[in-house]
LOZA-382936 format. One record per residue: residue number from 1; residue in one letter; x, y, z of N, C-alpha, C, O in turn. Coordinates in nm, 2 decimals. Each point is the difference from the previous one (the first is absolute). Layout:
BEGIN
(atom NUM; A; (X; Y; Z); (X; Y; Z); (X; Y; Z); (X; Y; Z))
...
//
This chain:
BEGIN
(atom 1; M; (1.70; 3.88; 8.94); (-0.04; -0.04; -0.14); (0.06; -0.16; 0.00); (-0.07; -0.10; -0.02))
(atom 2; K; (0.19; 0.11; 0.05); (0.07; -0.16; -0.01); (-0.07; -0.10; 0.08); (-0.02; -0.11; -0.04))
(atom 3; N; (-0.03; 0.16; 0.17); (-0.07; -0.09; 0.08); (-0.13; -0.06; -0.05); (-0.04; -0.11; 0.01))
(atom 4; K; (-0.02; 0.23; -0.07); (-0.14; -0.04; -0.05); (0.02; -0.10; -0.14); (-0.08; -0.09; -0.03))
(atom 5; L; (0.18; 0.10; -0.03); (0.03; -0.08; -0.12); (0.05; -0.15; 0.04); (-0.02; -0.10; -0.08))
(atom 6; A; (0.08; 0.10; 0.19); (0.07; -0.12; 0.06); (-0.13; -0.09; 0.06); (0.00; -0.13; -0.01))
(atom 7; M; (-0.09; 0.21; 0.08); (-0.11; -0.07; 0.05); (-0.08; -0.03; -0.10); (-0.06; -0.11; 0.02))
(atom 8; A; (0.03; 0.18; -0.15); (-0.08; -0.04; -0.08); (0.05; -0.14; -0.07); (-0.09; -0.09; -0.02))
(atom 9; I; (0.23; 0.08; 0.00); (0.04; -0.10; -0.08); (0.01; -0.13; 0.12); (-0.02; -0.11; -0.04))
(atom 10; G; (0.03; 0.13; 0.13); (-0.01; -0.10; 0.12); (-0.16; -0.06; 0.01); (-0.02; -0.12; 0.00))
(atom 11; V; (-0.07; 0.21; 0.01); (-0.13; -0.05; -0.02); (-0.04; -0.07; -0.12); (-0.07; -0.10; 0.00))
(atom 12; A; (0.12; 0.16; -0.12); (-0.03; -0.09; -0.15); (0.07; -0.12; 0.02); (-0.06; -0.10; -0.01))
(atom 13; A; (0.19; 0.09; 0.05); (0.06; -0.12; 0.01); (-0.08; -0.12; 0.10); (-0.01; -0.12; -0.03))
(atom 14; L; (-0.03; 0.17; 0.14); (-0.11; -0.06; 0.10); (-0.11; -0.06; -0.08); (-0.02; -0.12; -0.01))
(atom 15; V; (-0.05; 0.21; -0.05); (-0.12; -0.03; -0.07); (0.03; -0.14; -0.12); (-0.06; -0.11; -0.01))
(atom 16; V; (0.18; 0.16; -0.06); (0.03; -0.11; -0.11); (0.04; -0.13; 0.08); (-0.03; -0.10; -0.06))
(atom 17; L; (0.09; 0.08; 0.18); (0.05; -0.11; 0.06); (-0.12; -0.06; 0.06); (-0.02; -0.12; -0.03))
(atom 18; L; (-0.07; 0.19; 0.11); (-0.15; -0.06; 0.05); (-0.07; -0.05; -0.13); (-0.04; -0.12; 0.00))
(atom 19; A; (0.03; 0.18; -0.09); (-0.10; -0.06; -0.13); (0.09; -0.11; -0.06); (-0.05; -0.10; -0.05))
(atom 20; S; (0.17; 0.10; 0.05); (0.06; -0.13; -0.04); (-0.01; -0.12; 0.07); (-0.02; -0.11; -0.05))
(atom 21; L; (0.03; 0.13; 0.19); (-0.03; -0.11; 0.10); (-0.14; -0.05; 0.00); (-0.03; -0.12; 0.02))
(atom 22; A; (-0.07; 0.23; -0.03); (-0.11; -0.05; -0.01); (-0.06; -0.09; -0.14); (-0.07; -0.10; 0.00))
(atom 23; T; (0.12; 0.15; -0.08); (-0.01; -0.08; -0.14); (0.06; -0.12; -0.01); (-0.05; -0.09; -0.07))
(atom 24; L; (0.16; 0.07; 0.13); (0.08; -0.14; 0.01); (-0.07; -0.08; 0.09); (-0.01; -0.12; -0.03))
(atom 25; G; (-0.06; 0.16; 0.14); (-0.06; -0.06; 0.11); (-0.14; -0.06; -0.08); (-0.04; -0.11; 0.01))
(atom 26; Y; (-0.02; 0.21; -0.10); (-0.13; -0.05; -0.05); (0.03; -0.10; -0.11); (-0.08; -0.10; -0.03))
(atom 27; L; (0.19; 0.11; -0.04); (0.04; -0.11; -0.12); (0.03; -0.12; 0.09); (-0.06; -0.10; -0.03))
(atom 28; R; (0.12; 0.09; 0.13); (0.05; -0.11; 0.06); (-0.15; -0.08; 0.06); (-0.03; -0.12; 0.00))
(atom 29; A; (-0.04; 0.20; 0.04); (-0.15; -0.05; 0.08); (-0.07; -0.04; -0.13); (-0.08; -0.10; 0.01))
(atom 30; R; (0.08; 0.15; -0.11); (-0.07; -0.04; -0.14); (0.05; -0.13; -0.05); (-0.08; -0.08; -0.05))
(atom 31; E; (0.22; 0.06; 0.05); (0.04; -0.10; -0.03); (-0.01; -0.13; 0.10); (0.00; -0.11; -0.05))
(atom 32; A; (-0.01; 0.13; 0.16); (-0.05; -0.10; 0.10); (-0.12; -0.05; -0.02); (-0.01; -0.12; 0.01))
(atom 33; R; (-0.10; 0.21; -0.03); (-0.13; -0.03; -0.03); (-0.02; -0.09; -0.13); (-0.08; -0.09; 0.00))
(atom 34; Q; (0.15; 0.12; -0.10); (-0.01; -0.07; -0.12); (0.06; -0.13; 0.03); (-0.06; -0.09; -0.05))
(atom 35; F; (0.17; 0.05; 0.12); (0.03; -0.10; 0.02); (-0.09; -0.10; 0.07); (0.00; -0.12; -0.03))
(atom 36; S; (-0.07; 0.18; 0.14); (-0.08; -0.08; 0.08); (-0.16; 0.01; -0.04); (-0.10; -0.04; 0.06))
(atom 37; E; (0.08; 0.11; -0.18); (-0.14; -0.02; -0.05); (-0.07; -0.13; 0.01); (0.06; -0.10; -0.04))
(atom 38; R; (-0.18; 0.08; 0.08); (-0.08; -0.12; 0.00); (-0.03; -0.05; -0.16); (-0.04; 0.09; -0.08))
(atom 39; H; (0.06; -0.19; 0.04); (-0.03; -0.06; -0.11); (-0.12; -0.11; 0.00); (0.01; -0.11; 0.06))
(atom 40; A; (-0.11; 0.17; -0.12); (-0.13; -0.12; 0.01); (0.02; -0.09; -0.12); (-0.01; 0.04; -0.12))
(atom 41; V; (0.05; -0.15; 0.16); (0.00; -0.12; -0.11); (-0.12; -0.06; -0.02); (-0.05; -0.05; 0.10))
(atom 42; R; (-0.01; 0.03; -0.22); (-0.13; -0.08; -0.03); (0.07; -0.12; -0.12); (0.06; 0.04; -0.10))
(atom 43; T; (-0.10; -0.15; 0.13); (0.03; -0.11; -0.09); (-0.11; -0.06; -0.06); (-0.11; 0.01; 0.05))
(atom 44; Y; (0.13; -0.10; -0.16); (-0.12; -0.05; -0.07); (-0.08; -0.10; 0.09); (-0.12; -0.02; -0.01))
(atom 45; G; (0.20; -0.05; 0.09); (-0.08; -0.10; 0.08); (-0.06; 0.08; 0.13); (-0.05; -0.08; 0.08))
(atom 46; G; (0.03; 0.22; -0.06); (-0.05; 0.04; 0.09); (0.07; 0.02; 0.13); (-0.06; 0.04; 0.11))
(atom 47; T; (0.21; -0.08; -0.14); (0.08; 0.03; 0.14); (0.05; 0.14; 0.01); (0.10; 0.05; -0.05))
(atom 48; N; (-0.19; 0.02; 0.12); (0.04; 0.15; 0.02); (0.06; 0.04; 0.14); (-0.04; -0.03; 0.11))
(atom 49; Y; (0.14; 0.11; -0.14); (0.09; 0.04; 0.15); (0.07; 0.13; -0.04); (0.02; 0.04; -0.11))
(atom 50; V; (0.01; 0.01; 0.23); (0.08; 0.13; -0.02); (0.15; -0.04; 0.04); (0.02; -0.08; 0.09))
(atom 51; A; (0.05; 0.14; -0.15); (0.16; -0.02; 0.04); (0.06; 0.13; 0.03); (-0.05; 0.09; -0.06))
(atom 52; T; (0.14; -0.07; 0.16); (0.06; 0.13; 0.01); (0.14; -0.06; 0.04); (0.02; -0.10; 0.07))
(atom 53; L; (0.09; 0.18; -0.14); (0.12; 0.00; 0.04); (0.04; 0.09; 0.11); (-0.03; 0.12; 0.00))
(atom 54; Q; (0.11; -0.18; 0.09); (0.03; 0.06; 0.12); (0.12; 0.03; 0.00); (0.04; 0.11; 0.03))
(atom 55; Q; (0.05; -0.20; -0.06); (0.15; 0.03; 0.01); (0.08; -0.10; -0.10); (-0.05; -0.10; -0.04))
(atom 56; T; (0.15; 0.15; 0.01); (0.10; -0.09; -0.10); (0.10; 0.00; 0.07); (0.03; 0.10; 0.07))
(atom 57; T; (0.06; -0.22; -0.05); (0.13; -0.03; 0.07); (0.07; -0.08; -0.08); (-0.04; -0.11; -0.04))
(atom 58; I; (0.16; 0.15; 0.00); (0.10; -0.05; -0.08); (0.11; -0.04; 0.10); (0.01; 0.06; 0.11))
(atom 59; G; (0.06; -0.16; -0.16); (0.11; -0.05; 0.08); (0.11; -0.10; -0.07); (-0.01; -0.04; -0.11))
(atom 60; R; (0.10; 0.01; 0.18); (0.10; -0.09; -0.05); (0.03; -0.12; 0.13); (0.02; 0.02; 0.11))
(atom 61; T; (-0.04; -0.14; -0.18); (0.03; -0.10; 0.10); (0.13; -0.09; -0.07); (0.07; 0.04; -0.10))
(atom 62; A; (-0.04; -0.15; 0.18); (0.11; -0.09; -0.06); (-0.05; -0.04; -0.12); (0.08; 0.01; -0.09))
(atom 63; A; (-0.22; -0.05; 0.05); (-0.05; -0.07; -0.13); (-0.01; 0.11; -0.10); (-0.02; -0.04; -0.12))
(atom 64; G; (0.02; 0.18; 0.14); (-0.02; 0.09; -0.10); (-0.07; 0.11; 0.06); (0.00; 0.03; 0.12))
(atom 65; Y; (-0.08; 0.05; -0.24); (-0.08; 0.11; 0.06); (-0.15; -0.04; -0.01); (-0.05; -0.10; -0.06))
(atom 66; I; (0.00; 0.19; 0.14); (-0.17; -0.04; 0.02); (-0.07; 0.13; 0.00); (0.06; 0.11; 0.03))
(atom 67; V; (-0.18; -0.10; -0.07); (-0.10; 0.10; 0.01); (-0.12; -0.08; 0.08); (-0.06; -0.11; -0.03))
(atom 68; I; (0.03; 0.19; 0.13); (-0.12; -0.04; 0.09); (-0.10; 0.14; -0.01); (0.03; 0.11; 0.01))
(atom 69; L; (-0.14; -0.16; -0.03); (-0.13; 0.09; -0.01); (-0.08; -0.04; 0.10); (-0.05; -0.11; 0.01))
(atom 70; A; (0.03; 0.22; 0.08); (-0.11; 0.00; 0.10); (-0.13; 0.07; -0.05); (-0.02; 0.12; -0.02))
(atom 71; V; (-0.08; -0.22; -0.01); (-0.13; 0.02; -0.04); (-0.13; -0.01; 0.10); (-0.02; -0.10; 0.07))
(atom 72; E; (-0.06; 0.20; -0.07); (-0.12; -0.01; 0.06); (-0.11; -0.06; -0.08); (-0.03; 0.07; -0.10))
(atom 73; F; (-0.04; -0.18; 0.12); (-0.10; -0.05; -0.09); (-0.16; 0.01; 0.07); (-0.02; -0.05; 0.11))
(atom 74; E; (-0.04; 0.11; -0.15); (-0.16; 0.00; 0.05); (-0.10; -0.07; -0.08); (-0.01; 0.00; -0.13))
(atom 75; N; (-0.07; -0.06; 0.20); (-0.11; -0.07; -0.07); (-0.12; 0.05; 0.01); (-0.06; -0.01; 0.11))
(atom 76; P; (0.00; 0.06; -0.21); (-0.15; 0.08; 0.03); (-0.10; -0.10; -0.01); (-0.12; 0.03; 0.03))
(atom 77; N; (0.14; -0.14; -0.06); (-0.09; -0.13; -0.04); (-0.08; -0.05; 0.13); (0.06; 0.01; 0.11))
(atom 78; P; (-0.18; -0.05; -0.11); (-0.04; -0.08; 0.12); (0.03; -0.12; 0.03); (-0.06; -0.06; 0.09))
(atom 79; F; (0.16; 0.01; -0.19); (0.07; -0.16; 0.01); (0.15; 0.02; 0.00); (0.06; 0.10; -0.04))
(atom 80; P; (0.00; -0.19; 0.09); (0.15; -0.01; 0.01); (0.04; 0.00; -0.14); (-0.08; -0.03; -0.08))
(atom 81; V; (0.22; 0.07; 0.04); (0.05; 0.00; -0.13); (0.15; -0.06; 0.03); (0.08; 0.04; 0.09))
(atom 82; R; (-0.05; -0.13; -0.18); (0.13; -0.06; 0.01); (0.07; 0.07; -0.14); (-0.05; 0.01; -0.12))
(atom 83; L; (0.17; 0.04; 0.17); (0.09; 0.05; -0.13); (0.10; -0.08; -0.01); (0.06; -0.03; 0.11))
(atom 84; D; (0.00; -0.02; -0.24); (0.12; -0.08; -0.02); (0.13; 0.10; 0.02); (-0.01; 0.10; -0.08))
(atom 85; R; (0.11; -0.11; 0.15); (0.10; 0.07; 0.01); (0.07; 0.03; -0.15); (0.05; 0.11; -0.03))
(atom 86; N; (-0.05; -0.23; -0.06); (0.06; 0.01; -0.13); (-0.06; 0.10; -0.09); (0.05; 0.01; -0.11))
(atom 87; W; (-0.17; 0.06; 0.16); (-0.07; 0.09; -0.10); (0.07; 0.15; 0.01); (-0.02; 0.10; -0.07))
(atom 88; F; (0.10; -0.11; 0.17); (0.07; 0.15; 0.03); (0.16; -0.01; -0.06); (0.10; -0.02; 0.07))
(atom 89; I; (-0.11; 0.04; -0.20); (0.12; -0.01; -0.06); (0.08; 0.13; -0.02); (-0.05; 0.11; -0.05))
(atom 90; L; (0.17; -0.12; 0.10); (0.09; 0.13; -0.03); (0.09; -0.01; -0.12); (0.05; -0.10; -0.04))
(atom 91; V; (-0.04; 0.23; -0.03); (0.06; 0.01; -0.10); (0.10; 0.11; 0.00); (-0.02; 0.10; 0.07))
(atom 92; D; (0.13; -0.10; -0.14); (0.11; 0.10; 0.02); (0.00; 0.08; -0.14); (-0.09; -0.01; -0.08))
(atom 93; H; (0.20; 0.10; 0.06); (-0.01; 0.06; -0.13); (0.06; -0.07; -0.11); (-0.01; 0.05; -0.11))
(atom 94; D; (0.08; -0.16; 0.13); (0.04; -0.09; -0.13); (-0.13; -0.10; -0.03); (0.02; -0.10; -0.06))
(atom 95; K; (-0.15; 0.13; 0.12); (-0.11; -0.08; 0.00); (0.04; -0.15; 0.04); (-0.04; -0.09; -0.06))
(atom 96; D; (0.11; 0.07; 0.16); (0.02; -0.12; 0.07); (-0.10; -0.02; 0.09); (-0.03; 0.09; 0.08))
(atom 97; F; (-0.03; -0.21; -0.08); (-0.14; -0.02; 0.10); (0.06; -0.10; 0.13); (0.07; -0.10; -0.03))
(atom 98; Y; (-0.11; 0.13; 0.15); (0.03; -0.08; 0.12); (-0.11; -0.04; 0.07); (-0.09; 0.09; 0.02))
(atom 99; L; (0.07; -0.20; 0.02); (-0.10; -0.06; 0.09); (0.03; 0.04; 0.14); (0.12; 0.01; 0.04))
(atom 100; P; (-0.21; 0.02; 0.04); (0.03; 0.00; 0.15); (0.02; -0.13; 0.06); (-0.04; -0.11; -0.04))
(atom 101; A; (0.13; 0.13; 0.15); (0.03; -0.16; 0.08); (-0.11; -0.05; 0.06); (-0.07; 0.07; 0.06))
(atom 102; T; (0.05; -0.20; -0.08); (-0.13; -0.08; 0.06); (0.06; -0.09; 0.07); (-0.05; -0.11; -0.01))
(atom 103; T; (0.19; 0.13; 0.10); (0.05; -0.11; 0.07); (0.05; 0.06; 0.13); (0.01; 0.13; -0.01))
(atom 104; G; (0.01; -0.18; 0.12); (0.02; 0.05; 0.13); (-0.12; 0.05; 0.05); (-0.11; -0.06; -0.01))
(atom 105; T; (0.11; 0.18; 0.06); (-0.11; 0.08; 0.07); (-0.10; 0.04; -0.10); (-0.11; 0.05; 0.04))
(atom 106; H; (0.14; -0.05; -0.16); (-0.10; 0.04; -0.10); (-0.08; -0.12; -0.05); (0.07; -0.08; -0.07))
(atom 107; E; (-0.19; 0.06; 0.10); (-0.09; -0.08; -0.06); (-0.04; 0.02; -0.15); (0.04; 0.11; -0.05))
(atom 108; R; (-0.11; -0.20; -0.01); (-0.02; 0.03; -0.14); (-0.13; 0.09; 0.00); (-0.02; 0.09; -0.09))
(atom 109; W; (-0.07; -0.11; 0.16); (-0.13; 0.06; 0.02); (0.02; 0.11; 0.12); (0.07; -0.02; 0.10))
(atom 110; I; (-0.14; 0.13; -0.15); (-0.04; 0.12; 0.09); (-0.16; -0.01; 0.00); (-0.08; 0.00; -0.10))
(atom 111; D; (0.05; -0.03; 0.24); (-0.14; 0.00; 0.01); (-0.06; 0.12; 0.08); (0.03; 0.04; 0.11))
(atom 112; L; (-0.12; 0.03; -0.18); (-0.07; 0.11; 0.04); (-0.12; -0.02; 0.07); (-0.09; -0.06; -0.07))
(atom 113; P; (0.05; 0.09; 0.20); (-0.14; -0.01; 0.06); (-0.09; 0.06; -0.06); (0.03; 0.10; -0.07))
(atom 114; A; (-0.16; -0.14; 0.08); (-0.12; 0.08; -0.06); (0.01; 0.13; 0.06); (0.01; 0.01; 0.12))
(atom 115; R; (-0.02; 0.11; -0.20); (-0.01; 0.13; 0.04); (0.11; 0.03; 0.11); (0.00; 0.08; 0.09))
(atom 116; G; (0.10; -0.15; -0.13); (0.12; 0.03; 0.10); (0.12; 0.05; -0.08); (0.01; 0.03; -0.12))
(atom 117; T; (0.09; 0.00; 0.22); (0.13; 0.06; -0.05); (0.13; -0.10; 0.02); (-0.01; -0.07; 0.10))
(atom 118; V; (0.11; 0.07; -0.17); (0.12; -0.08; 0.04); (0.12; 0.11; -0.03); (0.03; 0.03; -0.11))
(atom 119; E; (0.01; 0.02; 0.23); (0.11; 0.11; 0.00); (0.13; -0.07; 0.00); (0.02; -0.11; 0.05))
(atom 120; K; (0.07; 0.19; -0.13); (0.12; -0.03; -0.02); (0.05; -0.16; -0.04); (0.10; -0.06; 0.04))
(atom 121; E; (-0.19; 0.04; -0.13); (0.04; -0.13; -0.06); (0.12; 0.01; -0.10); (0.00; 0.08; -0.10))
(atom 122; T; (0.11; -0.15; 0.13); (0.12; 0.03; -0.08); (0.02; -0.11; -0.13); (-0.04; -0.12; 0.01))
(atom 123; L; (0.09; 0.19; -0.12); (0.01; -0.06; -0.12); (0.16; 0.01; -0.03); (0.05; 0.11; -0.02))
(atom 124; S; (0.02; -0.24; 0.03); (0.15; 0.01; -0.02); (0.04; -0.05; -0.11); (-0.06; -0.10; -0.04))
(atom 125; Y; (0.16; 0.17; -0.04); (0.04; -0.03; -0.13); (0.18; 0.01; -0.01); (0.07; 0.09; 0.05))
(atom 126; A; (-0.02; -0.19; -0.11); (0.12; -0.03; 0.01); (0.04; 0.06; -0.15); (-0.06; -0.05; -0.10))
(atom 127; V; (0.15; 0.13; 0.08); (0.04; 0.10; -0.12); (0.15; 0.01; -0.01); (0.07; 0.01; 0.10))
(atom 128; P; (-0.03; 0.00; -0.22); (0.14; 0.03; -0.03); (0.01; 0.16; 0.02); (-0.09; 0.08; -0.01))
(atom 129; A; (0.24; -0.07; 0.05); (0.02; 0.15; 0.05); (-0.03; 0.10; -0.11); (-0.01; 0.12; 0.03))
(atom 130; D; (0.01; -0.17; -0.17); (-0.03; 0.11; -0.11); (-0.14; 0.03; 0.02); (-0.04; 0.11; -0.06))
(atom 131; S; (-0.04; -0.16; 0.11); (-0.16; 0.03; 0.03); (-0.02; 0.13; 0.05); (-0.10; 0.07; -0.05))
(atom 132; F; (0.18; -0.02; 0.14); (-0.02; 0.14; 0.06); (0.05; 0.09; -0.11); (0.00; 0.12; 0.03))
(atom 133; A; (0.05; -0.14; -0.15); (0.05; 0.10; -0.09); (-0.11; 0.10; -0.06); (0.03; 0.11; -0.04))
(atom 134; G; (-0.16; -0.16; 0.04); (-0.10; 0.08; -0.07); (-0.15; -0.01; 0.06); (0.00; 0.00; 0.12))
(atom 135; V; (-0.11; -0.01; -0.17); (-0.12; -0.01; 0.03); (-0.02; -0.14; 0.06); (0.05; -0.10; -0.05))
(atom 136; I; (-0.13; 0.09; 0.17); (-0.07; -0.13; 0.04); (-0.13; 0.02; 0.02); (-0.05; 0.10; 0.04))
(atom 137; A; (-0.03; -0.20; -0.07); (-0.15; -0.01; 0.01); (-0.05; -0.12; 0.06); (0.07; -0.11; -0.01))
(atom 138; V; (-0.18; 0.11; 0.07); (-0.07; -0.14; 0.04); (-0.14; -0.01; -0.06); (-0.08; 0.09; 0.00))
(atom 139; Q; (0.06; -0.21; -0.04); (-0.15; -0.03; -0.02); (-0.09; -0.01; 0.10); (0.02; -0.09; 0.08))
(atom 140; L; (-0.12; 0.17; -0.06); (-0.09; -0.02; 0.12); (-0.11; -0.09; -0.02); (-0.05; -0.06; 0.10))
(atom 141; G; (0.02; 0.06; -0.23); (-0.12; -0.07; -0.02); (0.01; -0.03; -0.16); (0.09; 0.05; -0.06))
(atom 142; H; (-0.18; -0.11; 0.00); (0.00; -0.05; -0.13); (0.00; 0.11; -0.09); (-0.10; 0.07; 0.00))
(atom 143; Q; (0.22; -0.04; -0.10); (0.03; 0.10; -0.07); (-0.01; 0.16; 0.09); (-0.05; 0.10; -0.06))
(atom 144; Y; (0.10; -0.11; 0.17); (-0.01; 0.10; 0.07); (0.14; 0.04; 0.07); (0.03; -0.05; 0.11))
(atom 145; W; (0.05; 0.14; -0.16); (0.15; 0.03; 0.06); (0.01; 0.12; 0.05); (-0.06; 0.10; -0.04))
(atom 146; T; (0.14; -0.09; 0.14); (0.03; 0.12; 0.07); (0.15; 0.02; 0.01); (0.07; -0.11; 0.01))
(atom 147; L; (-0.01; 0.22; 0.00); (0.14; 0.02; 0.02); (0.04; -0.01; 0.15); (-0.08; 0.04; 0.09))
(atom 148; V; (0.20; -0.09; -0.08); (0.05; -0.03; 0.13); (0.13; 0.09; -0.01); (0.04; 0.05; 0.11))
(atom 149; K; (0.01; -0.03; -0.22); (0.13; 0.07; 0.00); (-0.02; 0.09; -0.13); (-0.06; -0.05; -0.10))
(atom 150; E; (0.11; 0.19; 0.08); (-0.02; 0.07; -0.11); (0.14; -0.01; -0.06); (0.10; -0.05; 0.06))
(atom 151; V; (-0.10; 0.11; -0.18); (0.13; 0.02; -0.07); (0.13; 0.05; 0.07); (0.00; 0.08; 0.09))
(atom 152; G; (0.11; -0.15; -0.13); (0.11; 0.06; 0.08); (0.07; -0.12; 0.07); (-0.06; -0.10; 0.04))
(atom 153; E; (0.19; 0.11; -0.04); (0.08; -0.11; 0.07); (0.01; 0.02; 0.14); (0.01; 0.11; 0.06))
(atom 154; F; (-0.01; -0.24; 0.01); (0.02; 0.01; 0.14); (0.14; -0.03; 0.01); (0.04; -0.11; -0.03))
(atom 155; T; (0.06; 0.22; 0.08); (0.14; -0.02; 0.00); (0.06; -0.04; 0.14); (0.11; -0.04; 0.01))
(atom 156; E; (-0.19; 0.06; 0.09); (0.07; -0.01; 0.11); (0.02; -0.17; 0.04); (-0.09; -0.09; 0.00))
(atom 157; P; (0.24; 0.08; 0.03); (0.01; -0.14; 0.01); (-0.05; -0.07; 0.14); (0.00; 0.05; 0.11))
(atom 158; L; (-0.04; -0.17; -0.13); (-0.06; -0.07; 0.12); (0.11; -0.11; 0.04); (0.04; -0.07; -0.09))
(atom 159; A; (0.00; 0.06; 0.21); (0.07; -0.09; 0.05); (-0.08; -0.13; 0.04); (-0.12; 0.01; 0.03))
(atom 160; D; (0.17; -0.12; -0.03); (-0.05; -0.12; 0.05); (-0.08; 0.01; 0.13); (0.06; 0.04; 0.10))
(atom 161; G; (-0.20; -0.07; -0.10); (-0.08; 0.04; 0.14); (-0.04; 0.13; -0.01); (-0.08; 0.04; 0.09))
(atom 162; Q; (0.11; 0.05; -0.18); (-0.08; 0.15; 0.03); (-0.13; 0.00; -0.09); (-0.01; -0.06; -0.11))
(atom 163; F; (-0.08; 0.13; 0.18); (-0.13; 0.01; -0.07); (-0.02; 0.15; -0.01); (0.07; 0.06; 0.08))
(atom 164; R; (-0.15; 0.01; -0.17); (-0.04; 0.11; 0.01); (-0.15; 0.00; -0.03); (-0.04; -0.09; -0.08))
(atom 165; S; (-0.06; 0.19; 0.13); (-0.12; 0.00; -0.01); (-0.05; 0.13; -0.05); (0.05; 0.11; 0.04))
(atom 166; F; (-0.16; -0.12; -0.13); (-0.05; 0.14; -0.06); (-0.15; -0.01; 0.00); (-0.06; -0.11; -0.02))
(atom 167; R; (0.01; 0.23; 0.03); (-0.17; 0.02; -0.02); (-0.02; 0.09; -0.13); (-0.11; 0.05; -0.02))
(atom 168; R; (0.20; -0.04; -0.05); (-0.02; 0.08; -0.13); (0.06; -0.10; -0.11); (0.06; -0.10; 0.02))
(atom 169; R; (-0.11; 0.17; -0.16); (0.05; -0.05; -0.11); (0.14; 0.01; -0.05); (0.05; -0.08; -0.07))
(atom 170; H; (0.01; 0.19; 0.12); (0.12; 0.07; -0.05); (0.10; -0.04; 0.12); (-0.01; 0.05; 0.11))
(atom 171; W; (0.11; -0.15; -0.15); (0.11; -0.03; 0.09); (0.12; -0.04; -0.08); (0.10; -0.03; 0.06))
//
């Protein structure tokens, strides 16, 4: 009798554990899909393109904190499209706006070939440390915003030269 009861409790605990792990896996996969969903952007001037966030990297350098977004751009048009890097504005929870870097290895323009794809184009932003205290969003097109980071403070300290990458909105 005791063995059957112990076995039943063990089986029930195993079922609860497996169900919890399956639910956690499903929620993490769903969150990753939401982060990397395709955003079809249409502009008034006919500059149509698709932007897909691939990864967010945050880091600390001697100059301060940075946010680097890896974005895939797809051009469905039969003609090349030129995007101004300054269109991709980053905003934090305090409604502070940041323009991407257009110096060094980042040119001002992002050129998309006709019916082509530019994979892992990076958008780099210099931000203050308090930007990681809440929501962060990026403008992917005219009046088209998407979340990069959800509500909640990122409390993990970053040492000078340390970077962390995420493929989801919750970090």
